[in-house]
C-alpha positions in Angstrom: 0.0 0.0 0.0 1.3 3.4 -0.9 0.9 6.6 1.0 1.3 5.1 4.4 1.3 7.5 7.4 4.8 8.1 8.8 5.1 8.8 12.5 8.4 10.7 12.2 7.1 12.9 9.4 4.0 13.7 11.3 5.9 14.6 14.5 8.3 16.8 12.4 5.4 18.5 10.7 3.8 19.4 14.0 7.0 20.8 15.4 7.7 22.8 12.3 4.1 24.2 12.3 4.3 25.3 15.9 8.0 26.0 16.3 7.9 23.9 19.4 9.6 20.6 20.3 8.7 19.6 23.8 5.8 17.2 24.2 6.1 17.1 28.0 6.8 13.3 27.9 9.8 11.7 26.3 7.8 8.5 25.7 5.2 10.3 23.5 6.9 9.7 20.1 7.2 5.9 20.8 3.6 5.7 21.8 2.5 7.8 18.9 4.4 5.5 16.5 2.2 2.6 17.8 -1.0 4.6 17.0 0.3 5.3 13.5 1.1 1.6 13.0 -2.5 0.9 14.0 -3.8 3.5 11.6 -1.8 1.9 8.8 -3.1 -1.5 9.5 -6.9 -0.9 9.5 -7.1 -0.8 5.7 -8.2 2.9 5.2 -8.1 4.3 1.7 -6.2 7.4 0.7 -8.9 9.8 2.0 -9.1 8.0 5.3 -5.4 8.2 5.7 -5.5 11.9 4.9 -8.2 12.4 7.6 -6.1 10.4 10.1 -3.0 12.6 9.3 -5.1 15.7 10.0 -6.3 14.4 13.3 -2.7 13.4 14.3 -1.5 16.9 13.4 -4.3 18.6 15.4 -3.5 16.5 18.5 0.3 16.8 18.3 0.2 20.5 17.7 -2.3 21.0 20.5 0.0 19.0 22.9 3.0 21.1 22.0 1.2 24.3 22.5 -0.4 23.1 25.8 3.0 22.3 27.3 4.4 25.6 26.1 1.6 27.3 28.0 2.9 25.8 31.2 6.3 27.5 30.5 4.7 30.8 29.6 2.3 31.1 32.5 2.3 29.9 36.1 -0.5 27.4 35.3 1.2 24.7 37.4 0.7 26.8 40.5 -3.1 26.4 40.4 -4.5 24.3 43.3 -7.3 21.9 42.5 -9.3 21.7 45.7 -11.6 18.9 46.7 -12.8 17.9 43.2 -16.1 16.0 42.9 -16.1 13.0 40.6 -18.9 10.8 39.3 -18.2 7.3 38.0 -20.0 4.0 37.2 -20.6 1.6 34.4 -21.6 3.0 31.0 -25.3 3.7 30.8 -25.7 4.0 34.6 -26.8 7.6 34.8 -23.4 9.2 35.3 -23.8 11.8 32.6 -27.1 13.0 33.9 -25.7 13.2 37.4 -22.7 15.2 36.0 -25.0 17.4 34.0 -27.0 18.3 37.1 -24.0 19.2 39.1 -22.6 21.2 36.2 -25.5 23.7 36.4 -24.7 24.6 40.0 -23.6 28.3 39.7 -20.8 27.5 42.1 -19.5 24.6 40.0 -17.1 24.3 37.1 -17.1 21.3 34.6 -14.8 20.5 31.7 -16.3 21.7 28.4 -15.6 20.2 25.0 -14.5 23.4 23.5 -11.8 23.6 26.2 -10.4 20.0 25.9 -10.6 20.0 22.1 -8.7 23.3 21.9 -6.9 23.8 25.3 -4.3 26.4 24.3 -4.0 29.1 25.4 -5.6 29.1 28.8 -9.1 30.4 28.5 -8.5 32.8 31.3 -6.0 34.6 29.2 -8.3 35.1 26.2 -10.0 38.5 25.7 -13.5 38.9 24.3 -15.4 36.2 22.5 -13.2 33.1 22.3 -13.3 31.7 18.8 -12.7 28.2 20.1 -16.3 28.0 21.2 -17.6 28.5 17.7 -15.0 26.1 16.3 -16.0 23.4 18.7 -19.7 24.1 18.0 -19.0 23.5 14.3 -17.2 20.3 15.1 -20.1 19.0 17.1 -22.6 19.9 14.4 -20.4 17.7 12.1 -20.4 14.9 14.7 -24.1 15.0 15.2 -24.7 15.0 11.4 -22.3 12.0 11.0 -23.6 10.1 14.1 -27.2 11.1 14.3 -28.3 8.0 16.4 -25.9 9.0 19.1 -28.3 11.8 20.1 -30.8 9.1 21.0 -28.6 7.5 23.7 -26.7 10.7 24.5 -28.9 13.7 24.0 -26.4 15.9 25.8 -24.5 16.2 22.5 -27.0 18.9 21.7 -24.9 21.2 23.9 -22.3 21.2 21.1 -19.0 22.7 22.2 -20.3 23.5 25.6 -21.0 19.8 26.2 -19.5 17.8 29.1 -16.6 15.5 28.1 -15.7 12.5 30.2 -12.4 12.8 32.0 -10.9 10.4 29.5 -11.2 13.0 26.7 -8.4 15.0 28.4 -6.1 12.1 27.3 -6.8 12.4 23.5 -3.5 14.1 22.8 -1.7 11.6 25.0 -2.4 8.8 22.4 -3.4 6.3 25.1 -7.0 6.3 24.1 -8.6 6.9 20.7 -11.9 8.4 21.6 -14.7 9.0 19.0 -14.8 12.7 19.9 -11.3 13.1 18.6 -11.3 10.5 15.8 -14.8 10.8 14.4 -13.5 11.9 11.0 -11.4 8.8 10.6 -13.1 5.6 9.3 -11.9 3.1 11.9 -13.3 1.2 14.9 -12.8 2.7 18.4 -9.6 1.4 20.0 -10.7 0.1 23.5 -7.3 -1.5 24.4 -3.9 -2.4 23.2 -2.2 1.0 23.6 0.3 1.5 26.5 -1.5 3.0 29.6 0.0 4.7 32.6 -2.7 5.8 35.0 -0.4 8.0 37.0 0.8 9.9 33.9 -2.8 10.1 32.6 -4.0 11.8 35.8 -1.1 14.2 35.7 -2.4 15.2 32.3 -5.9 15.5 33.6 -4.8 17.7 36.5 -2.8 19.8 34.2 -6.0 20.4 32.1 -7.9 21.5 35.2 -5.1 23.9 36.1 -5.1 25.2 32.5 -8.9 26.0 32.6 -8.9 27.3 36.1 -6.0 29.7 35.5 -7.0 33.4 35.8 -10.7 32.5 36.2 -13.0 32.7 39.2 -12.4 29.8 41.6 -15.3 27.3 41.4 -15.9 23.7 42.5 -14.7 21.2 39.9 -17.4 18.6 39.1 -16.1 15.8 36.9 -17.1 12.4 35.4 -15.2 9.5 34.0 -14.7 5.7 34.2 -12.4 5.7 37.2 -13.1 2.3 38.7 -9.9 0.6 37.4 -7.7 3.6 38.4 -8.8 4.4 42.0 -5.3 4.3 43.4 -4.0 6.7 40.9 -7.1 8.9 41.1 -6.8 9.4 44.8 -3.0 9.8 44.6 -3.5 12.7 42.2 -6.5 14.2 44.1 -6.2 13.0 47.8 -9.0 15.3 48.9 -11.4 14.2 46.1 -14.7 12.5 46.6 -16.4 10.1 44.3 -20.0 9.1 43.7 -20.2 5.7 42.2 -23.5 4.8 40.5 -24.4 1.0 40.2 -26.8 -0.5 37.7 -28.0 -4.0 36.8 -25.0 -5.3 34.7 -27.3 -7.1 32.3 -28.9 -3.8 31.3 -25.5 -2.2 31.2 -24.1 -4.7 28.8 -27.1 -4.6 26.4 -27.4 -0.8 26.5 -23.7 -0.1 26.0 -23.6 -2.5 23.0 -26.4 -0.6 21.2 -25.0 2.8 22.1 -21.5 2.0 20.7 -23.1 0.3 17.6 -25.0 3.6 16.9 -21.7 5.6 17.2 -19.6 3.3 15.1 -22.3 2.9 12.4 -21.8 6.6 11.6 -18.0 6.2 11.4 -17.4 2.8 9.7 -20.8 1.6 8.6 -22.9 -1.4 9.6 -21.8 -3.1 12.9 -21.7 -6.8 13.7 -24.1 -6.7 16.7 -23.2 -10.2 17.8 -19.5 -9.4 18.0 -20.2 -6.1 19.7 -22.5 -7.8 22.3 -19.8 -10.4 23.1 -17.2 -7.6 23.5 -19.3 -5.4 25.7 -20.5 -8.2 27.9 -16.9 -9.2 28.4 -16.0 -5.6 29.2 -18.9 -5.4 31.7 -17.7 -8.7 33.3 -14.2 -7.4 33.7 -15.4 -4.1 35.2 -17.7 -5.8 37.7 -14.9 -8.2 38.7 -12.7 -5.2 39.4 -15.5 -3.5 41.5 -15.8 -6.7 43.6 -12.1 -7.1 44.1 -10.5 -3.6 44.3 -9.9 -2.8 48.0 -10.3 0.9 47.4 -13.9 0.4 46.5 -14.6 0.7 50.2 -12.6 3.9 50.6 -14.5 6.4 52.8 -14.2 9.1 50.1 -16.6 7.0 47.9 -20.4 7.2 48.1 -22.1 4.2 46.4 -25.6 4.9 45.0 -28.1 2.7 43.2 -29.0 3.8 39.7 -32.7 3.2 40.4 -32.5 5.4 43.5 -30.9 8.2 41.4 -33.6 7.9 38.7 -36.3 8.0 41.4 -35.0 11.3 42.9 -32.3 12.9 40.9 -31.9 16.2 42.7 -32.2 14.4 46.1 -29.3 12.2 45.1 -27.2 15.3 44.3 -28.1 16.7 47.7 -27.1 13.4 49.3 -23.7 13.6 47.6 -23.2 17.2 48.7 -24.0 16.2 52.2 -21.7 13.2 52.0 -18.8 15.6 51.4 -19.8 18.1 54.0 -21.4 20.6 51.6 -24.8 22.1 51.2 -26.9 22.2 48.0 -27.9 25.8 47.7 -31.4 26.8 46.7 -30.1 28.5 43.6 -28.3 25.3 42.6 -31.4 23.2 43.2 -33.6 25.5 41.2 -31.1 25.3 38.3 -31.1 21.5 38.4 -34.8 21.3 38.4 -35.0 23.7 35.5 -32.5 21.6 33.6 -34.6 18.4 34.1 -37.7 20.2 33.0 -36.1 21.7 29.9 -34.0 18.6 28.8 -36.1 15.4 28.7 -34.0 12.4 27.9 -35.9 11.5 24.8 -35.8 15.0 23.2 -34.0 13.7 20.1 -35.8 10.4 19.9 -36.2 7.3 22.0 -33.1 5.2 22.6 -34.1 1.5 22.2 -32.1 -1.6 23.1 -33.0 -5.1 24.2 -31.4 -7.8 26.3 -32.1 -10.0 23.3 -28.7 -8.7 22.1 -27.3 -11.0 24.8 -29.6 -14.0 24.1 -28.7 -13.7 20.5 -25.1 -14.6 21.4 -26.2 -17.7 23.4 -26.3 -16.1 26.9 -29.1 -17.1 29.3 -30.4 -14.0 31.0 -31.3 -15.9 34.2 -27.8 -17.3 34.3 -26.3 -13.8 33.9 -28.4 -12.6 36.8 -27.1 -15.4 38.9 -23.5 -14.6 37.8 -23.9 -11.0 38.9 -25.8 -11.8 42.1 -22.8 -11.1 44.5 -22.4 -7.7 43.0 -26.1 -6.9 43.2 -26.3 -8.0 46.8 -23.2 -6.1 47.8 -24.6 -2.8 46.4 -28.3 -3.4 46.7 -28.8 -3.4 42.9 -32.1 -4.9 41.8 -32.8 -6.7 38.6 -34.4 -4.3 36.1 -37.5 -5.9 34.6 -37.3 -4.7 31.1 -36.4 -6.4 27.8 
């Protein structure tokens, strides 16, 4: 195949375009070379490789500029105090919980326009920041390309002001290839196989928070990500953090996440093999539940465990419970904003998201046997079987 991507050339191009050379991590070029190798092996045509090269350049240049900012400004002096995190299995209500906390006037959440275009620090920009409009345009493109994603994730209608997961801060670290960075590239999402280093990843995450807090009014950080496998590193990076962990019936989690990811990938690579997807997402769910049951930090006193069904029954009450857990008070102004958000943003505003546990029976799984398999988890966290197909 001609026209293969070349890692060294892409790195040199980014450095020439920015006039910068320090990526903030001497292991970055080696890791980037593995990503380029993957891109060359997925069978993209010339247009796909061109798109991949554009994304690589965007992320590399962004990284170079980001670390230059830390030399130009005292960003590293910013103190991130008592951040609030939400975690849980995919499809367990974590995004809604995060969205509610984000409308508290005293809170600050990551925004897509920031993590997509982090340099320079927003607090140093005067007037209207053009990055907001640029990210809005990106998200209109994403929503047009992946229209079904709005059914399962209606929050995408927030465009550039949307709420990224914490993992999105690692896009230019080339340890995860997220759809919100690689949506223009015709390839499957990479869910494993790249070198990970949780401590280094949280260092990047913290640097992002410092970048976006610099020269802006101090507010309470409210954040959301899939932190269950990285609890040690999370609390090492943020010793005074608290974490709300939402728990849902794993059978529903596996089926719902299968269809959600199929809807996303259909817009990127075309029709998806649902049987293969169901097998993969059931295995990922099993691995995550096994970690939850075995990780000693799951019982850390900084973690509040909450049932998904309890959250759905009383969303604002659950937020209040989390605030009280960490010794804070939910203000009347914050509660009013949260109730207004719920009234103005019904979950099916872009269409009903539909999935079925038949995705699991179609691959030979017995639903009753799966419920028995996950019984210890459900009993430990008080999670009921959800009676829906």
